[in-house]
VMD Tcl script that builds the backbone (N, CA, C; Angstrom):
set m [mol new atoms 447]
animate dup $m
set s [atomselect $m all]
$s set {name element resname resid chain x y z} {
  {N N MET 1 A -83.221 34.846 16.980}
  {CA C MET 1 A -82.311 34.625 17.817}
  {C C MET 1 A -81.719 33.326 17.322}
  {N N ARG 2 A -80.551 32.832 17.474}
  {CA C ARG 2 A -79.861 31.716 17.138}
  {C C ARG 2 A -79.218 31.055 18.384}
  {N N ALA 3 A -79.106 29.615 18.578}
  {CA C ALA 3 A -78.635 29.139 19.828}
  {C C ALA 3 A -77.844 27.892 19.236}
  {N N VAL 4 A -76.917 27.473 19.602}
  {CA C VAL 4 A -76.298 26.288 19.795}
  {C C VAL 4 A -76.177 25.657 21.337}
  {N N ALA 5 A -77.045 24.510 21.547}
  {CA C ALA 5 A -77.487 24.233 22.942}
  {C C ALA 5 A -76.954 23.013 23.102}
  {N N GLN 6 A -75.936 23.016 24.126}
  {CA C GLN 6 A -75.297 21.632 24.691}
  {C C GLN 6 A -75.725 20.983 26.002}
  {N N ARG 7 A -76.240 19.893 26.255}
  {CA C ARG 7 A -76.192 19.381 27.169}
  {C C ARG 7 A -75.028 18.990 27.898}
  {N N VAL 8 A -74.643 19.527 29.152}
  {CA C VAL 8 A -73.655 19.487 29.795}
  {C C VAL 8 A -73.813 18.850 30.903}
  {N N SER 9 A -72.352 18.210 31.498}
  {CA C SER 9 A -72.298 17.712 32.727}
  {C C SER 9 A -71.698 18.860 33.877}
  {N N SER 10 A -70.867 19.670 33.162}
  {CA C SER 10 A -70.114 20.978 33.875}
  {C C SER 10 A -69.850 21.856 32.858}
  {N N ALA 11 A -69.492 23.069 33.165}
  {CA C ALA 11 A -69.319 24.141 32.166}
  {C C ALA 11 A -68.807 25.210 33.120}
  {N N SER 12 A -67.941 25.815 32.184}
  {CA C SER 12 A -67.455 27.521 32.995}
  {C C SER 12 A -66.934 28.196 31.887}
  {N N VAL 13 A -66.776 29.711 32.496}
  {CA C VAL 13 A -66.481 30.693 31.398}
  {C C VAL 13 A -65.603 31.745 32.088}
  {N N SER 14 A -64.580 31.814 31.540}
  {CA C SER 14 A -63.475 32.663 32.183}
  {C C SER 14 A -63.113 33.676 31.163}
  {N N VAL 15 A -62.755 35.050 31.643}
  {CA C VAL 15 A -62.349 36.264 30.892}
  {C C VAL 15 A -60.891 36.333 31.882}
  {N N GLY 16 A -59.837 36.129 30.864}
  {CA C GLY 16 A -58.606 36.003 31.016}
  {C C GLY 16 A -58.495 35.082 32.470}
  {N N ASP 17 A -57.605 35.487 33.316}
  {CA C ASP 17 A -57.792 34.821 34.701}
  {C C ASP 17 A -58.734 34.634 35.599}
  {N N GLU 18 A -60.104 35.337 35.241}
  {CA C GLU 18 A -61.055 35.522 36.174}
  {C C GLU 18 A -62.120 34.494 35.621}
  {N N GLN 19 A -62.606 33.712 36.806}
  {CA C GLN 19 A -63.826 32.746 36.232}
  {C C GLN 19 A -65.221 33.346 36.369}
  {N N VAL 20 A -65.719 33.637 35.275}
  {CA C VAL 20 A -66.950 34.599 35.760}
  {C C VAL 20 A -68.388 33.622 35.840}
  {N N ALA 21 A -68.162 32.430 35.212}
  {CA C ALA 21 A -69.332 31.357 35.614}
  {C C ALA 21 A -68.889 29.879 35.598}
  {N N SER 22 A -69.679 29.318 36.533}
  {CA C SER 22 A -69.701 27.773 36.570}
  {C C SER 22 A -70.854 27.341 36.794}
  {N N MET 23 A -70.951 25.787 35.962}
  {CA C MET 23 A -71.782 25.362 36.285}
  {C C MET 23 A -71.941 23.879 36.227}
  {N N ASP 24 A -72.726 22.896 37.291}
  {CA C ASP 24 A -72.845 21.656 36.833}
  {C C ASP 24 A -73.800 21.354 36.036}
  {N N ALA 25 A -74.327 20.195 35.982}
  {CA C ALA 25 A -75.471 19.893 35.033}
  {C C ALA 25 A -76.603 20.527 34.333}
  {N N GLY 26 A -76.727 20.764 33.273}
  {CA C GLY 26 A -77.817 21.648 32.502}
  {C C GLY 26 A -77.440 21.579 31.205}
  {N N LEU 27 A -77.834 22.779 30.531}
  {CA C LEU 27 A -77.781 23.171 29.331}
  {C C LEU 27 A -76.731 24.506 29.389}
  {N N LEU 28 A -75.662 24.396 28.153}
  {CA C LEU 28 A -74.974 25.763 27.876}
  {C C LEU 28 A -75.240 26.069 26.735}
  {N N ALA 29 A -76.108 27.221 26.440}
  {CA C ALA 29 A -76.420 27.882 24.947}
  {C C ALA 29 A -75.735 29.017 24.635}
  {N N LEU 30 A -74.896 28.700 23.277}
  {CA C LEU 30 A -74.207 30.107 23.017}
  {C C LEU 30 A -75.196 30.516 22.130}
  {N N VAL 31 A -75.382 31.998 22.369}
  {CA C VAL 31 A -76.604 32.477 21.655}
  {C C VAL 31 A -76.014 33.683 20.837}
  {N N GLY 32 A -76.636 33.757 19.470}
  {CA C GLY 32 A -76.440 34.925 18.824}
  {C C GLY 32 A -77.623 35.601 18.231}
  {N N VAL 33 A -77.554 36.935 18.431}
  {CA C VAL 33 A -78.709 37.981 18.286}
  {C C VAL 33 A -78.639 38.578 16.629}
  {N N ALA 34 A -79.596 38.351 15.886}
  {CA C ALA 34 A -79.695 38.863 14.404}
  {C C ALA 34 A -80.257 40.428 14.579}
  {N N GLY 35 A -79.985 41.321 13.496}
  {CA C GLY 35 A -80.847 42.188 13.274}
  {C C GLY 35 A -81.931 42.199 13.143}
  {N N GLY 36 A -82.856 42.822 13.919}
  {CA C GLY 36 A -84.506 42.648 13.644}
  {C C GLY 36 A -84.907 41.813 14.865}
  {N N ASP 37 A -84.203 41.016 15.517}
  {CA C ASP 37 A -84.752 39.939 16.400}
  {C C ASP 37 A -85.405 41.333 17.520}
  {N N GLY 38 A -86.311 40.622 18.275}
  {CA C GLY 38 A -86.921 41.804 19.512}
  {C C GLY 38 A -87.019 40.801 20.615}
  {N N SER 39 A -87.733 41.362 21.527}
  {CA C SER 39 A -87.975 40.769 22.953}
  {C C SER 39 A -88.760 39.290 22.949}
  {N N GLU 40 A -89.776 39.343 21.875}
  {CA C GLU 40 A -90.447 38.069 21.569}
  {C C GLU 40 A -89.485 36.885 21.272}
  {N N ASP 41 A -88.465 37.198 20.425}
  {CA C ASP 41 A -87.450 36.064 20.369}
  {C C ASP 41 A -86.481 35.631 21.684}
  {N N ALA 42 A -86.397 36.872 22.420}
  {CA C ALA 42 A -85.593 36.567 23.610}
  {C C ALA 42 A -86.606 35.433 24.314}
  {N N CYS 43 A -87.648 35.929 24.578}
  {CA C CYS 43 A -88.785 35.289 25.405}
  {C C CYS 43 A -88.976 33.953 24.738}
  {N N ALA 44 A -89.086 33.865 23.664}
  {CA C ALA 44 A -89.204 32.619 23.167}
  {C C ALA 44 A -88.001 31.511 23.259}
  {N N LEU 45 A -87.005 32.099 22.928}
  {CA C LEU 45 A -85.861 31.368 22.999}
  {C C LEU 45 A -85.604 30.714 24.531}
  {N N ALA 46 A -85.745 31.701 25.571}
  {CA C ALA 46 A -85.797 31.219 26.711}
  {C C ALA 46 A -86.792 30.147 27.130}
  {N N GLU 47 A -87.689 30.269 26.818}
  {CA C GLU 47 A -88.855 29.109 26.734}
  {C C GLU 47 A -88.694 27.731 26.251}
  {N N LYS 48 A -88.098 28.231 24.808}
  {CA C LYS 48 A -87.349 26.765 24.389}
  {C C LYS 48 A -86.337 26.139 25.308}
  {N N LEU 49 A -85.163 26.899 25.642}
  {CA C LEU 49 A -84.286 26.415 26.318}
  {C C LEU 49 A -84.615 25.628 27.628}
  {N N VAL 50 A -85.419 26.536 28.320}
  {CA C VAL 50 A -85.955 25.809 29.661}
  {C C VAL 50 A -86.662 24.595 29.613}
  {N N HIS 51 A -87.667 24.602 28.682}
  {CA C HIS 51 A -88.665 23.326 28.572}
  {C C HIS 51 A -87.949 22.221 27.371}
  {N N LEU 52 A -87.039 22.435 26.768}
  {CA C LEU 52 A -86.461 21.351 25.937}
  {C C LEU 52 A -86.328 19.894 26.759}
  {N N ARG 53 A -86.766 18.989 26.161}
  {CA C ARG 53 A -86.664 17.840 26.853}
  {C C ARG 53 A -85.522 16.903 26.455}
  {N N VAL 54 A -84.420 17.182 26.660}
  {CA C VAL 54 A -83.234 16.664 26.124}
  {C C VAL 54 A -82.296 15.882 27.582}
  {N N PHE 55 A -82.900 16.002 28.826}
  {CA C PHE 55 A -82.313 15.026 29.642}
  {C C PHE 55 A -83.002 13.558 29.982}
  {N N LEU 56 A -82.308 12.611 30.508}
  {CA C LEU 56 A -82.806 11.466 30.499}
  {C C LEU 56 A -83.932 11.048 31.622}
  {N N ASP 57 A -84.867 10.409 31.528}
  {CA C ASP 57 A -85.790 10.123 32.589}
  {C C ASP 57 A -85.286 8.927 33.224}
  {N N ALA 58 A -86.028 8.314 34.175}
  {CA C ALA 58 A -86.021 7.035 34.938}
  {C C ALA 58 A -85.842 6.027 33.666}
  {N N ASP 59 A -86.529 6.070 32.525}
  {CA C ASP 59 A -86.243 5.086 31.714}
  {C C ASP 59 A -85.311 4.913 30.720}
  {N N GLY 60 A -84.275 6.146 30.739}
  {CA C GLY 60 A -83.337 6.425 29.787}
  {C C GLY 60 A -83.703 6.943 28.639}
  {N N LYS 61 A -85.073 7.817 28.526}
  {CA C LYS 61 A -85.420 8.410 27.320}
  {C C LYS 61 A -85.266 9.829 27.519}
  {N N MET 62 A -85.081 10.724 26.364}
  {CA C MET 62 A -84.797 12.011 26.647}
  {C C MET 62 A -86.248 12.648 26.691}
  {N N ASN 63 A -86.584 12.833 27.924}
  {CA C ASN 63 A -87.817 13.099 28.264}
  {C C ASN 63 A -88.073 14.135 29.491}
  {N N GLU 64 A -87.013 14.774 29.800}
  {CA C GLU 64 A -86.964 15.604 31.006}
  {C C GLU 64 A -86.542 17.155 30.683}
  {N N SER 65 A -86.962 18.085 31.165}
  {CA C SER 65 A -86.097 19.621 30.862}
  {C C SER 65 A -85.321 19.676 32.126}
  {N N LEU 66 A -84.802 21.146 31.715}
  {CA C LEU 66 A -83.968 21.759 32.863}
  {C C LEU 66 A -84.658 21.837 33.936}
  {N N LEU 67 A -86.200 22.263 33.946}
  {CA C LEU 67 A -86.952 22.390 35.152}
  {C C LEU 67 A -87.074 20.793 35.777}
  {N N ASP 68 A -87.216 19.717 35.266}
  {CA C ASP 68 A -87.524 18.564 35.891}
  {C C ASP 68 A -86.252 17.994 36.629}
  {N N GLN 69 A -84.960 18.551 36.031}
  {CA C GLN 69 A -84.049 18.006 36.574}
  {C C GLN 69 A -83.177 19.115 37.409}
  {N N ARG 70 A -83.657 20.351 37.382}
  {CA C ARG 70 A -83.295 21.358 38.397}
  {C C ARG 70 A -81.965 21.468 38.093}
  {N N GLY 71 A -81.593 21.499 36.607}
  {CA C GLY 71 A -80.463 22.074 36.162}
  {C C GLY 71 A -80.364 23.602 36.029}
  {N N THR 72 A -78.999 23.725 35.373}
  {CA C THR 72 A -78.634 25.133 35.243}
  {C C THR 72 A -78.725 25.519 33.846}
  {N N LEU 73 A -79.202 26.610 33.613}
  {CA C LEU 73 A -78.929 27.172 32.204}
  {C C LEU 73 A -77.548 28.325 31.911}
  {N N GLY 74 A -76.789 27.620 31.102}
  {CA C GLY 74 A -75.347 28.882 30.880}
  {C C GLY 74 A -75.886 29.512 29.499}
  {N N VAL 75 A -75.556 30.889 29.631}
  {CA C VAL 75 A -75.907 31.621 28.629}
  {C C VAL 75 A -74.639 32.486 28.126}
  {N N VAL 76 A -74.136 32.117 26.897}
  {CA C VAL 76 A -72.809 32.822 26.585}
  {C C VAL 76 A -73.129 33.631 25.120}
  {N N SER 77 A -73.004 34.699 25.212}
  {CA C SER 77 A -73.347 35.613 23.705}
  {C C SER 77 A -72.581 35.325 22.807}
  {N N GLN 78 A -72.736 34.922 21.649}
  {CA C GLN 78 A -71.711 34.874 20.522}
  {C C GLN 78 A -72.131 35.024 19.048}
  {N N PHE 79 A -71.682 36.245 18.964}
  {CA C PHE 79 A -72.300 36.944 17.483}
  {C C PHE 79 A -71.709 36.087 16.676}
  {N N THR 80 A -70.760 35.379 16.497}
  {CA C THR 80 A -70.500 34.664 15.371}
  {C C THR 80 A -71.352 33.554 15.027}
  {N N LEU 81 A -72.295 33.210 15.418}
  {CA C LEU 81 A -73.563 32.305 15.041}
  {C C LEU 81 A -74.055 32.867 14.081}
  {N N LEU 82 A -74.018 34.081 13.674}
  {CA C LEU 82 A -74.732 34.917 12.413}
  {C C LEU 82 A -73.641 35.022 11.529}
  {N N GLY 83 A -72.528 34.585 11.524}
  {CA C GLY 83 A -71.809 34.793 10.596}
  {C C GLY 83 A -71.971 34.093 9.175}
  {N N ASP 84 A -71.736 34.606 8.078}
  {CA C ASP 84 A -72.154 33.893 6.809}
  {C C ASP 84 A -70.953 33.882 6.020}
  {N N CYS 85 A -70.597 32.513 5.883}
  {CA C CYS 85 A -69.566 31.750 5.398}
  {C C CYS 85 A -69.662 31.296 3.952}
  {N N ARG 86 A -70.826 31.743 3.322}
  {CA C ARG 86 A -71.272 31.071 2.163}
  {C C ARG 86 A -70.238 31.944 0.895}
  {N N LYS 87 A -69.653 33.280 0.946}
  {CA C LYS 87 A -68.974 33.770 0.033}
  {C C LYS 87 A -67.790 33.862 0.635}
  {N N GLY 88 A -66.610 33.597 -0.450}
  {CA C GLY 88 A -65.146 33.634 0.187}
  {C C GLY 88 A -64.786 32.795 1.106}
  {N N ARG 89 A -63.791 33.492 1.952}
  {CA C ARG 89 A -63.095 32.433 3.198}
  {C C ARG 89 A -63.030 33.467 4.584}
  {N N ARG 90 A -63.821 34.786 4.312}
  {CA C ARG 90 A -63.837 35.646 5.492}
  {C C ARG 90 A -65.321 35.785 5.986}
  {N N PRO 91 A -65.980 35.132 7.065}
  {CA C PRO 91 A -67.073 35.164 7.544}
  {C C PRO 91 A -67.719 36.904 7.537}
  {N N SER 92 A -68.948 37.033 6.918}
  {CA C SER 92 A -69.226 38.499 7.045}
  {C C SER 92 A -70.411 38.262 8.130}
  {N N PHE 93 A -70.314 39.180 9.095}
  {CA C PHE 93 A -71.356 39.296 10.409}
  {C C PHE 93 A -72.187 40.364 10.000}
  {N N GLY 94 A -72.621 40.738 8.941}
  {CA C GLY 94 A -73.745 42.039 8.537}
  {C C GLY 94 A -75.177 41.746 9.160}
  {N N ALA 95 A -75.375 40.098 9.655}
  {CA C ALA 95 A -76.410 39.929 9.998}
  {C C ALA 95 A -76.582 39.885 11.519}
  {N N ALA 96 A -75.671 40.301 12.158}
  {CA C ALA 96 A -75.773 40.431 13.670}
  {C C ALA 96 A -76.137 41.752 14.179}
  {N N ALA 97 A -77.001 41.683 15.217}
  {CA C ALA 97 A -77.386 42.744 15.687}
  {C C ALA 97 A -76.275 43.674 16.283}
  {N N PRO 98 A -76.447 45.138 16.276}
  {CA C PRO 98 A -75.592 45.837 16.882}
  {C C PRO 98 A -75.466 45.743 18.440}
  {N N PRO 99 A -74.343 45.731 18.980}
  {CA C PRO 99 A -74.072 45.380 20.347}
  {C C PRO 99 A -74.857 45.651 21.193}
  {N N GLU 100 A -75.375 47.017 21.350}
  {CA C GLU 100 A -76.386 47.520 22.300}
  {C C GLU 100 A -77.324 46.913 22.272}
  {N N GLU 101 A -78.095 46.550 21.253}
  {CA C GLU 101 A -79.476 45.628 21.053}
  {C C GLU 101 A -79.149 44.353 21.545}
  {N N ALA 102 A -78.136 43.787 20.970}
  {CA C ALA 102 A -77.837 42.281 21.327}
  {C C ALA 102 A -77.788 42.053 22.515}
  {N N ARG 103 A -77.082 43.214 23.544}
  {CA C ARG 103 A -77.076 43.145 24.862}
  {C C ARG 103 A -78.063 43.159 25.621}
  {N N ALA 104 A -78.845 44.022 25.462}
  {CA C ALA 104 A -80.416 44.162 25.720}
  {C C ALA 104 A -81.318 42.697 25.315}
  {N N LEU 105 A -81.049 42.235 24.507}
  {CA C LEU 105 A -81.976 40.682 24.291}
  {C C LEU 105 A -81.413 39.601 24.864}
  {N N ILE 106 A -80.149 39.853 25.115}
  {CA C ILE 106 A -79.657 38.747 25.849}
  {C C ILE 106 A -79.792 38.728 27.074}
  {N N GLU 107 A -79.794 39.884 27.981}
  {CA C GLU 107 A -80.240 40.317 29.238}
  {C C GLU 107 A -82.043 40.032 29.500}
  {N N ALA 108 A -82.451 40.116 28.484}
  {CA C ALA 108 A -84.116 39.949 28.331}
  {C C ALA 108 A -84.308 38.242 28.437}
  {N N LEU 109 A -83.629 37.678 27.801}
  {CA C LEU 109 A -83.655 36.155 27.707}
  {C C LEU 109 A -83.191 35.585 28.926}
  {N N VAL 110 A -82.115 36.071 29.606}
  {CA C VAL 110 A -81.534 35.449 30.971}
  {C C VAL 110 A -82.933 35.942 31.906}
  {N N ALA 111 A -83.210 37.164 31.890}
  {CA C ALA 111 A -84.251 37.495 33.081}
  {C C ALA 111 A -85.814 36.604 32.935}
  {N N HIS 112 A -85.818 36.452 31.444}
  {CA C HIS 112 A -87.256 35.287 31.233}
  {C C HIS 112 A -86.916 33.740 31.695}
  {N N ALA 113 A -85.804 33.462 31.310}
  {CA C ALA 113 A -85.325 32.214 32.082}
  {C C ALA 113 A -85.454 32.182 33.558}
  {N N ARG 114 A -84.586 33.121 34.071}
  {CA C ARG 114 A -85.092 33.320 35.965}
  {C C ARG 114 A -86.226 33.369 36.013}
  {N N GLY 115 A -86.856 33.985 35.463}
  {CA C GLY 115 A -88.719 34.044 35.846}
  {C C GLY 115 A -89.186 32.638 35.743}
  {N N LEU 116 A -88.891 31.832 35.003}
  {CA C LEU 116 A -89.315 30.469 34.591}
  {C C LEU 116 A -88.730 29.714 35.751}
  {N N GLY 117 A -87.885 29.851 36.724}
  {CA C GLY 117 A -87.381 29.021 37.722}
  {C C GLY 117 A -86.205 28.409 37.422}
  {N N VAL 118 A -85.214 28.677 36.556}
  {CA C VAL 118 A -83.895 27.944 36.414}
  {C C VAL 118 A -82.879 28.947 36.996}
  {N N ARG 119 A -81.839 28.372 37.298}
  {CA C ARG 119 A -80.463 29.200 37.634}
  {C C ARG 119 A -80.006 29.255 36.584}
  {N N VAL 120 A -79.704 30.403 36.209}
  {CA C VAL 120 A -78.820 31.012 35.357}
  {C C VAL 120 A -77.397 31.606 35.331}
  {N N GLU 121 A -76.578 31.018 34.661}
  {CA C GLU 121 A -74.992 31.462 34.772}
  {C C GLU 121 A -74.977 32.186 33.574}
  {N N THR 122 A -73.788 33.235 33.185}
  {CA C THR 122 A -73.673 34.233 31.957}
  {C C THR 122 A -72.371 34.188 31.876}
  {N N GLY 123 A -72.050 34.566 30.541}
  {CA C GLY 123 A -70.753 34.952 30.133}
  {C C GLY 123 A -70.242 36.379 30.560}
  {N N ARG 124 A -69.940 36.882 30.015}
  {CA C ARG 124 A -69.502 38.566 30.087}
  {C C ARG 124 A -69.662 38.928 28.622}
  {N N PHE 125 A -70.541 39.855 28.346}
  {CA C PHE 125 A -70.884 40.343 27.057}
  {C C PHE 125 A -69.610 41.212 26.461}
  {N N GLN 126 A -69.386 40.705 25.106}
  {CA C GLN 126 A -68.354 41.578 24.316}
  {C C GLN 126 A -67.009 41.360 25.080}
  {N N ALA 127 A -66.799 40.302 25.711}
  {CA C ALA 127 A -65.485 39.998 26.424}
  {C C ALA 127 A -64.784 38.775 25.389}
  {N N ARG 128 A -63.633 38.620 25.281}
  {CA C ARG 128 A -62.808 37.655 24.905}
  {C C ARG 128 A -63.003 36.394 25.957}
  {N N MET 129 A -63.782 35.143 25.813}
  {CA C MET 129 A -64.171 34.550 26.972}
  {C C MET 129 A -63.283 33.196 26.472}
  {N N GLN 130 A -63.007 32.536 27.467}
  {CA C GLN 130 A -62.638 31.071 27.489}
  {C C GLN 130 A -63.928 30.058 27.874}
  {N N VAL 131 A -64.302 29.304 27.076}
  {CA C VAL 131 A -65.712 28.597 27.660}
  {C C VAL 131 A -65.148 27.006 27.763}
  {N N ALA 132 A -65.159 26.343 28.711}
  {CA C ALA 132 A -64.824 24.832 29.096}
  {C C ALA 132 A -65.942 24.422 29.231}
  {N N LEU 133 A -66.542 23.191 28.544}
  {CA C LEU 133 A -67.557 22.537 28.947}
  {C C LEU 133 A -67.225 20.806 28.701}
  {N N VAL 134 A -68.127 20.178 29.416}
  {CA C VAL 134 A -68.146 18.493 29.097}
  {C C VAL 134 A -69.536 18.302 28.863}
  {N N ASN 135 A -69.499 18.131 27.327}
  {CA C ASN 135 A -70.688 17.765 26.566}
  {C C ASN 135 A -71.050 16.348 27.140}
  {N N GLU 136 A -72.463 16.571 27.664}
  {CA C GLU 136 A -73.194 14.766 28.209}
  {C C GLU 136 A -73.708 14.301 26.880}
  {N N GLY 137 A -73.528 13.232 26.655}
  {CA C GLY 137 A -74.058 12.505 25.626}
  {C C GLY 137 A -73.267 11.911 24.230}
  {N N PRO 138 A -72.704 12.812 23.584}
  {CA C PRO 138 A -73.013 14.310 23.433}
  {C C PRO 138 A -74.496 14.542 22.854}
  {N N VAL 139 A -74.710 15.901 23.508}
  {CA C VAL 139 A -76.428 16.233 22.749}
  {C C VAL 139 A -76.080 17.652 22.634}
  {N N THR 140 A -76.080 17.892 21.217}
  {CA C THR 140 A -76.082 19.243 20.807}
  {C C THR 140 A -77.172 19.556 19.768}
  {N N LEU 141 A -77.952 20.921 19.837}
  {CA C LEU 141 A -78.979 20.996 18.976}
  {C C LEU 141 A -78.723 22.469 18.421}
  {N N LEU 142 A -79.375 22.847 17.435}
  {CA C LEU 142 A -79.455 24.365 16.910}
  {C C LEU 142 A -80.800 24.664 16.991}
  {N N LEU 143 A -80.818 25.777 17.683}
  {CA C LEU 143 A -82.189 26.725 17.452}
  {C C LEU 143 A -82.278 27.888 16.814}
  {N N ASP 144 A -83.222 28.251 16.476}
  {CA C ASP 144 A -83.419 29.763 15.521}
  {C C ASP 144 A -84.905 30.299 15.872}
  {N N THR 145 A -85.070 31.280 16.369}
  {CA C THR 145 A -86.366 31.550 16.547}
  {C C THR 145 A -87.087 31.831 15.394}
  {N N LYS 146 A -86.327 32.177 14.201}
  {CA C LYS 146 A -86.862 32.472 12.805}
  {C C LYS 146 A -87.163 31.448 11.964}
  {N N ARG 147 A -86.693 30.116 12.858}
  {CA C ARG 147 A -87.014 28.833 12.139}
  {C C ARG 147 A -86.695 28.690 10.805}
  {N N GLU 148 A -85.113 29.194 10.624}
  {CA C GLU 148 A -84.530 29.102 9.511}
  {C C GLU 148 A -83.948 27.883 9.116}
  {N N PHE 149 A -83.395 27.302 10.200}
  {CA C PHE 149 A -83.043 25.615 9.867}
  {C C PHE 149 A -83.895 25.031 11.187}
}
mol reanalyze $m
mol bondsrecalc $m
mol representation Tube
mol addrep $m
């Protein structure tokens, strides 16, 4: 699984005219599921996102996690993170998991993160979403459970 995690002061997700998620300070994670990913990847990514020390402590150092800050985790499924742009001009999405597998793993990630004690907001799987965010810092990190980068 891959994620682009952004420290945000606020974020929201809409589908058409309906706002389906809204959050204040926390992490917004755009998450792509690769073919071959399993529940261990979902749990590992949830653990990493919840415990990632990217929030400022009293000394102004990035030393606190979502749990320390009582922040929210936003999870938005984004299969395009698995796009391969190395050849030609059109991305190939052959590395992305089939939709039903991806949905189950996104749901597993969300459930595991909630089990760790953080509030989780989500987008709508397979919907055309509009994601609005205010990146705080800015802080943006790339995560991959297979450690390909």
